[in-house]
C-alpha positions as CSV (number, residue, x, y, z in Angstrom):
1,M,51.0,4.5,47.8
2,F,53.5,3.1,50.1
3,T,56.9,4.7,49.8
4,N,59.0,2.2,52.0
5,P,61.7,1.0,49.3
6,S,62.9,-1.4,51.7
7,V,60.7,-4.1,50.5
8,R,61.2,-5.2,47.0
9,L,59.7,-8.7,46.9
10,F,56.8,-9.9,45.7
11,P,53.0,-14.1,44.1
12,H,53.0,-17.4,43.2
13,G,52.5,-18.0,39.4
14,C,49.4,-16.0,38.4
15,S,49.3,-15.0,34.6
16,A,49.6,-11.6,33.6
17,A,46.5,-11.8,31.5
18,G,44.6,-12.6,34.6
19,H,45.6,-9.8,36.5
20,V,44.9,-7.3,33.4
21,H,41.3,-8.7,33.5
22,A,41.1,-8.1,37.0
23,L,42.5,-4.6,36.4
24,M,39.8,-4.0,33.8
25,I,36.8,-5.1,36.1
26,G,38.1,-3.0,38.9
27,L,38.3,0.2,36.7
28,M,34.6,-0.6,35.6
29,V,33.6,-1.0,39.5
30,A,35.2,2.1,40.5
31,L,33.4,4.4,37.9
32,A,30.4,2.9,38.7
33,L,30.8,3.6,42.3
34,S,31.9,7.1,41.6
35,W,28.8,8.4,40.0
36,T,26.6,7.0,43.0
37,S,28.9,8.1,45.9
38,P,28.5,11.5,47.7
39,P,30.2,14.8,46.7
40,A,33.6,15.3,47.7
41,H,35.3,17.7,49.5
42,A,38.4,19.7,48.8
43,H,41.7,18.6,51.1
44,G,40.2,15.5,52.5
45,I,37.4,17.0,54.5
46,A,34.6,15.3,56.2
47,G,32.8,17.6,58.2
48,N,35.1,19.8,60.7
49,R,37.9,17.2,60.3
50,L,40.7,17.7,57.7
51,F,42.4,14.3,57.0
52,P,46.2,15.5,56.1
53,G,48.1,13.6,53.5
54,T,49.9,10.9,55.3
55,L,53.4,10.4,54.5
56,S,54.5,6.6,54.7
57,F,51.2,5.6,53.1
58,E,48.1,6.7,51.1
59,D,45.5,8.8,52.6
60,P,41.5,8.4,52.0
61,A,41.3,11.7,50.2
62,V,40.0,11.9,46.5
63,M,41.3,15.0,45.3
64,D,43.6,16.9,42.8
65,E,47.3,17.4,44.1
66,L,50.9,16.9,43.3
67,V,52.9,15.3,46.1
68,L,56.6,15.5,46.5
69,N,58.5,13.2,49.1
70,G,62.0,13.1,50.1
71,S,63.7,10.4,52.5
72,S,66.8,8.8,54.0
73,V,66.7,5.6,55.3
74,K,69.0,2.6,56.1
75,H,67.7,-0.9,55.8
76,P,68.8,-4.5,55.9
77,P,69.1,-6.1,52.2
78,E,68.4,-9.7,51.4
79,S,72.3,-10.2,52.0
80,G,75.6,-8.4,52.2
81,N,75.6,-5.0,54.3
82,D,73.2,-2.5,55.0
83,V,71.6,-0.7,52.4
84,V,71.3,3.2,52.5
85,D,68.7,4.8,50.4
86,H,68.2,8.8,49.5
87,A,65.1,9.0,47.4
88,F,63.1,11.6,46.0
89,S,59.7,10.8,44.8
90,W,56.7,12.7,42.9
91,E,52.8,11.6,42.6
92,F,50.3,13.5,40.6
93,S,46.4,12.8,41.1
94,R,43.9,14.3,39.1
95,L,40.0,14.0,39.5
96,L,38.4,12.1,36.8
97,T,35.0,12.5,38.4
98,P,34.1,14.1,41.5
99,T,34.6,10.9,43.5
100,L,37.3,9.4,41.4
101,S,40.9,10.1,40.9
102,L,43.8,8.4,39.0
103,S,47.3,9.2,40.2
104,V,50.7,8.5,38.4
105,G,54.1,8.4,40.8
106,N,57.6,7.6,40.3
107,G,60.8,8.3,42.2
108,Y,64.9,8.8,41.8
109,I,66.6,6.5,44.1
110,H,70.2,6.8,45.1
111,R,71.1,3.2,46.7
112,N,74.6,2.7,48.8
113,W,75.7,-0.6,49.9
114,G,79.0,0.6,51.4
115,S,81.2,-0.9,48.9
116,V,79.4,0.1,45.7
117,S,76.4,2.7,45.1
118,R,73.8,3.0,42.4
119,S,71.3,5.9,41.0
120,G,68.2,5.6,39.0
121,L,64.4,5.6,38.6
122,D,61.9,3.8,40.7
123,E,59.3,1.7,38.9
124,T,56.2,3.9,37.8
125,S,53.3,3.3,39.8
126,L,49.5,3.7,39.2
127,L,46.4,4.3,41.5
128,L,42.7,4.5,40.7
129,K,41.0,5.5,43.9
130,T,37.4,6.1,44.3
131,L,35.4,7.7,47.4
132,L,32.8,5.1,48.6
133,W,31.4,6.9,51.9
134,Q,31.5,10.2,53.5
135,N,29.8,11.0,56.7
136,D,30.4,15.0,57.6
137,L,28.5,14.8,60.9
138,H,30.8,11.9,62.2
139,E,33.7,12.8,60.3
140,V,34.0,9.5,58.3
141,M,35.7,8.8,55.1
142,I,35.9,5.4,53.1
143,S,37.6,5.2,49.7
144,A,38.7,2.3,47.7
145,G,41.3,1.6,45.1
146,L,43.3,-0.3,42.6
147,A,46.8,-0.1,42.3
148,G,49.6,-1.1,40.4
149,S,53.3,-0.6,39.1
150,I,54.8,-1.1,35.6
151,G,57.7,-3.5,35.5
152,S,61.1,-2.9,34.2
153,S,60.0,1.0,34.2
154,G,62.9,1.5,36.8
155,G,66.4,0.4,37.1
156,Q,67.6,-2.9,38.8
157,G,70.4,-1.2,40.3
158,V,68.5,0.5,42.5
159,G,66.0,-2.3,43.4
160,A,63.2,-1.4,41.2
161,N,60.8,-4.2,40.4
162,Q,61.4,-5.8,37.0
163,F,58.1,-7.4,37.1
164,S,54.5,-5.6,37.2
165,T,52.3,-5.6,40.2
166,V,48.4,-5.1,40.6
167,G,46.1,-5.2,43.6
168,P,43.1,-3.8,45.9
169,S,43.2,-1.3,48.5
170,L,41.2,0.1,51.4
171,F,41.6,3.4,52.9
172,F,39.5,4.8,55.9
173,G,39.8,8.2,58.3
174,K,37.6,8.7,61.2
175,G,37.5,11.9,63.3
176,F,36.3,11.7,67.2
177,G,34.9,15.5,67.0
178,D,31.4,14.0,67.7
179,A,32.6,12.6,71.1
180,P,30.3,13.6,73.8
181,A,30.9,16.6,76.4
182,A,32.2,13.9,78.9
183,L,35.2,12.9,76.4
184,S,35.6,16.2,74.9
185,W,39.6,15.6,75.0
186,L,39.0,13.3,72.5
187,R,37.6,15.5,69.7
188,P,40.8,16.5,68.2
189,F,41.9,13.3,67.8
190,A,41.5,10.9,64.7
191,V,42.7,8.0,62.9
192,T,43.2,6.9,59.4
193,G,44.4,3.8,57.9
194,V,44.8,1.5,54.9
195,L,44.7,-2.2,53.8
196,A,46.3,-3.0,50.3
197,A,47.6,-6.0,48.5
198,E,50.5,-5.8,45.9
199,V,50.2,-9.1,43.7
200,P,53.1,-9.4,41.1
201,T,52.3,-10.6,37.6
202,A,55.6,-13.2,37.5
203,R,56.6,-15.6,40.0
204,P,60.6,-15.7,39.1
205,S,62.6,-12.2,39.1
206,M,65.9,-11.1,39.4
207,T,67.9,-9.0,42.3
208,L,71.3,-7.7,42.9
209,D,73.3,-9.4,45.6
210,N,76.0,-7.7,47.0
211,S,77.7,-10.0,49.3
212,V,80.5,-10.0,46.9
213,P,82.7,-6.6,47.9
214,G,82.6,-4.0,45.2
215,Q,80.3,-6.0,43.1
216,L,76.6,-6.4,42.5
217,V,75.7,-9.6,41.3
218,P,72.6,-10.9,39.5
219,E,70.7,-13.4,41.5
220,P,67.3,-15.1,40.9
221,F,64.6,-15.3,43.4
222,L,60.8,-16.1,43.6
223,T,58.5,-13.1,44.1
224,S,55.5,-13.1,46.6
225,T,52.6,-11.3,47.4
226,V,53.2,-8.1,50.0
227,L,50.3,-7.0,52.3
228,H,50.6,-3.3,53.2
229,W,49.2,-2.3,56.5
230,G,49.2,1.5,57.6
231,L,47.6,3.4,60.8
232,S,48.0,7.0,61.6
233,I,46.8,8.7,64.9
234,Q,46.4,12.5,64.4
235,Y,45.8,15.2,66.6
236,S,43.9,18.5,64.8
237,T,44.7,22.0,66.3
238,F,41.5,23.1,64.7
239,Y,39.5,22.0,67.6
240,L,41.3,24.0,69.9
241,T,40.1,27.4,68.1
242,P,36.7,29.0,68.4
243,G,36.4,27.9,64.5
244,F,35.1,24.5,66.4
245,T,31.7,24.3,67.6
246,P,30.8,21.0,69.1
247,G,27.7,19.4,67.2
248,H,27.8,21.9,64.4
249,L,29.5,21.6,61.0
250,P,31.7,24.3,60.0
251,N,31.0,27.5,58.2
252,H,34.5,27.5,56.5
253,E,37.1,25.1,55.8
254,P,39.2,23.6,58.6
255,L,42.6,25.2,57.2
256,Y,45.6,26.9,58.5
257,Q,46.5,24.1,61.3
258,F,49.4,22.2,62.6
259,I,48.7,18.4,62.7
260,P,50.8,16.4,65.2
261,I,50.9,12.9,63.9
262,V,52.4,9.2,64.4
263,E,52.1,6.8,61.6
264,F,52.6,3.0,61.7
265,A,53.5,1.3,58.7
266,V,53.8,-2.5,58.0
267,D,54.8,-4.4,54.8
268,S,54.2,-8.2,55.2
269,P,55.7,-10.2,52.3
270,V,54.0,-13.6,52.2
271,G,56.4,-16.1,53.7
272,K,59.0,-13.6,54.7
273,P,59.6,-11.5,57.8
274,S,57.2,-8.0,58.2
275,V,59.0,-4.8,58.0
276,A,57.5,-2.5,60.6
277,T,58.1,1.0,61.3
278,I,56.8,3.9,63.7
279,N,57.0,7.5,62.1
280,P,56.3,10.3,64.4
281,G,56.1,13.7,62.9
282,L,54.3,17.2,62.3
283,V,52.3,18.3,59.4
284,Y,51.2,21.7,58.4
285,V,48.1,22.7,56.2
286,S,47.3,25.9,54.6
287,D,44.8,26.3,51.7
288,K,47.0,25.9,48.9
289,Y,49.6,23.8,50.4
290,Q,50.9,21.2,52.9
291,I,54.2,20.5,54.4
292,G,55.5,17.9,57.0
293,A,58.3,15.9,58.1
294,E,58.5,12.8,60.1
295,A,61.1,10.5,61.8
296,I,61.4,6.7,60.5
297,L,61.8,4.3,63.5
298,P,62.2,0.8,63.0
299,L,60.0,-1.6,65.3
300,N,61.8,-5.0,64.3
301,S,65.0,-6.5,63.0
302,A,63.8,-6.6,59.4
303,A,63.2,-3.0,59.3
304,G,67.0,-2.3,60.6
305,H,68.5,-0.7,63.2
306,S,69.0,3.4,62.3
307,T,66.5,6.1,62.5
308,G,65.4,7.6,59.1
309,V,63.8,10.9,57.8
310,R,61.0,11.8,55.6
311,A,59.5,15.1,54.4
312,Q,56.8,16.1,52.2
313,L,55.4,18.9,50.3
314,L,51.7,18.3,49.1
315,L,50.0,21.2,46.9
316,F,46.6,21.5,46.3
317,T,46.7,21.9,42.7
318,D,42.9,22.9,42.4
319,D,43.3,26.0,44.4
320,L,46.7,27.0,43.1
321,I,45.7,27.0,39.3
322,P,41.7,26.9,39.6
323,S,41.4,27.5,35.7
324,L,42.7,24.1,34.9
325,F,42.2,21.9,37.9
326,G,39.1,23.5,39.5
327,K,36.7,20.7,38.1
328,P,37.1,17.2,37.3
329,V,37.6,15.8,33.6
330,F,34.1,14.4,33.5
331,G,31.0,15.8,35.3
332,R,30.7,18.6,37.4
């Protein structure tokens, strides 16, 4: 799920009943696809390629995991002074079938406007994700998801949405370990990405205006759909070791490696300026956990003019507690 708290806007009059109906249809489609999809590998692995968990948006892997994120970022609000957010979030994912997972997440935010500050919970988010296609030889992984958030489950004082949202997502990963000998320098590289829509179930909502010093004044606004775009460029150090043999699948999982990564994240509210950041960082992957950190650099004025930071600890719960998470809830 996207973790950038600077976009709290979302569309034009759609009924909640219609979104619930769409959610149920999406759930049934995802369940049907999960029974016909290829078997999944642990840790988001396709052949020699390990796709690490990205920090600013969701990755294509479908797996049991617990993700803990911490961030500090300064960004422009709708009005008044810049906002500084110190946030901690978590997301727990559980395999329902070998290729279908359900995730639930939330977070705690301390928001500072300079003259006033507030602390509270973010809204609760949900994600149903299924693996659509995987090709080990060519290091390809494609997944689809249906995401949503529960309105009024977080504090209005920290910018949590007071309306529910729902929307589809598409995730992909492609490694270049299958590159020919003439392009062997390309083999350690990979890309992952996401395209997602966040559609609110109510058009009018409320926000807090801090343009009056020392006060937070309730202000109505019209919600809009937000499109989320994400792309990461990764460099796998596994391809620099004897464990990688060109043209052959690995004999063991390609773990224990550092992966330099650059992420591009864009949030595009319909009818409003996009918020774009570039996030360079470094990830280390072990057999039971992943740890990573990245800088948050604005690419346009809507994202602000200050550098932020984000850190992540990802725990592979199926390896940490195999007796509890070693198999899906349904099926083998």
